[in-house]
Structure formats: structure tokens, C-alpha cells
C-alpha positions in Angstrom: 91.1 53.6 96.9 89.6 52.1 100.0 92.7 53.0 102.1 92.5 56.6 101.1 88.7 56.8 101.6 89.1 55.1 105.0 91.9 57.6 106.0 89.7 60.5 105.0 86.8 59.3 107.0 89.0 58.4 110.1 90.5 61.9 109.9 87.0 63.5 110.1 86.5 64.1 106.5 84.5 62.4 103.8 85.0 60.4 100.7 83.4 60.8 97.3 83.6 57.8 94.9 83.8 58.7 91.2 82.8 55.5 89.4 82.4 54.5 85.8 79.6 52.5 84.3 82.1 50.2 82.6 83.2 48.8 86.0 81.2 46.1 87.7 82.7 46.7 91.2 80.9 48.5 94.0 82.2 51.6 95.8 84.0 50.7 99.1 82.1 51.1 102.4 83.9 54.4 103.3 82.4 56.3 100.4 79.6 58.7 101.5 78.7 59.9 98.0 78.9 58.2 94.7 79.2 60.1 91.4 78.7 57.6 88.5 80.0 58.5 85.1 79.3 56.8 81.8 82.8 56.9 80.3 86.4 57.0 81.5 87.2 60.5 80.1 84.1 61.8 81.9 85.4 60.2 85.1 88.7 61.8 84.7 87.1 65.2 84.3 85.0 64.7 87.4 88.1 63.7 89.4 89.8 66.9 88.3 86.8 69.0 89.1 86.8 67.6 92.7 90.5 68.2 93.1 90.1 71.9 94.2 92.7 71.6 97.0 95.1 69.5 94.9 95.9 65.9 94.2 97.4 63.0 96.2 98.7 60.2 94.0 99.1 56.8 95.6 100.8 53.8 94.0 98.6 52.5 91.2 98.3 51.2 87.7 98.0 52.8 84.3 94.7 54.5 85.2 96.5 56.3 88.0 99.3 57.2 85.7 96.8 58.7 83.2 95.2 60.7 86.0 98.7 62.0 87.2 99.8 62.8 83.6 96.6 64.6 82.8 96.7 67.0 85.8 100.5 67.4 85.5 100.2 68.3 81.8 97.3 70.7 82.2 99.0 72.6 85.0 102.2 72.7 83.0 100.4 74.1 80.0 98.4 76.5 82.2 95.2 74.9 81.2 94.1 74.7 84.9 95.2 76.4 88.1 98.4 75.1 89.7 97.5 73.1 92.8 99.6 70.6 94.8 100.3 67.3 93.1 101.9 65.0 95.7 103.0 61.5 94.9 103.2 59.3 98.0 105.9 56.7 98.6 108.7 55.5 96.4 106.6 54.1 93.6 106.5 57.4 91.6 110.0 58.6 92.3 111.6 57.1 89.2 109.0 58.7 86.9 109.3 62.1 88.6 113.1 61.9 88.6 113.1 61.0 84.9 110.9 64.0 84.1 113.1 66.3 86.2 116.2 65.2 84.3 114.5 66.1 81.0 112.1 68.9 82.0 113.1 70.5 85.3 110.3 73.1 85.2 107.7 70.4 84.7 109.0 68.4 87.6 108.6 71.5 89.9 104.9 70.9 89.7 105.1 67.5 91.4 106.2 66.8 95.0 107.2 63.5 96.5 106.1 62.5 100.0 107.8 59.6 101.7 104.5 58.7 103.4 100.9 59.8 103.9 101.9 61.3 107.2 103.9 64.0 105.4 100.9 65.3 103.4 100.1 68.0 106.0 103.0 69.9 104.5 100.9 70.5 101.3 97.5 70.0 102.7 97.3 71.6 106.2 94.4 70.4 108.4 91.9 73.2 108.9 
């Protein structure tokens, strides 16, 4: 998370950290605003609320997988507006390809970017 917050700040933007009371770690130094939640489901809802322009998914663990799956499922079921979901790097390619082989329409909701430098295709700089 620190790398993405740092990138946002270095590009002239800002970073909001959505934390959870269950975690003992502190937000990274690039976070300008902290939103603390009491439970993990509440944290996920806040992350989705903040994702008005879309979602960038970096390599991660099961928490990141849950976040990706939640927004992907909600968009697929029309439970939220369709916004860009862009997975960065090769990490997520096997998952997206597996879903595409079984559910091609669902896979249309997720794009793959080879690197963060390609994100401007989905998120133009204003």
C-alpha cells in the first residue's frame, strides 16, 4: 500500500488510508487522511465508496483477492456502477484468464495492465 500511496502523492494527488481497528500497524507516511473502521466488512465498504473513478489492483494476498472479487461480483450483478477494474502486473493474469475461460462476460469487466505506467489508458490524468 505504501508504494501506491507514494505514487499518488508524487503524481500530485493524495492518499487516503482506510484502516481497521483489528490491525495494529500504522498508516504509511504518504497517507494524508486516515479513515478508521471497526470491522473488515466496513473497511471493504469504505474502499468501494472511495473507488468512484475505478479500482487499481496490485499484487497482494487474500484480502486483496476479496476486495477484487467483491467489486467484480457487484459490477457483474449490476449491484454497483461499472467502473474500471485494472489488475497491474502478471500476478492476477492466471485468475483473470481462468475466469475468462469459464465466464467470458465477467472477464470483460477486468483489464490487465503490464505495469503501473499503463494505467493512464483507464485513468487519464486531468
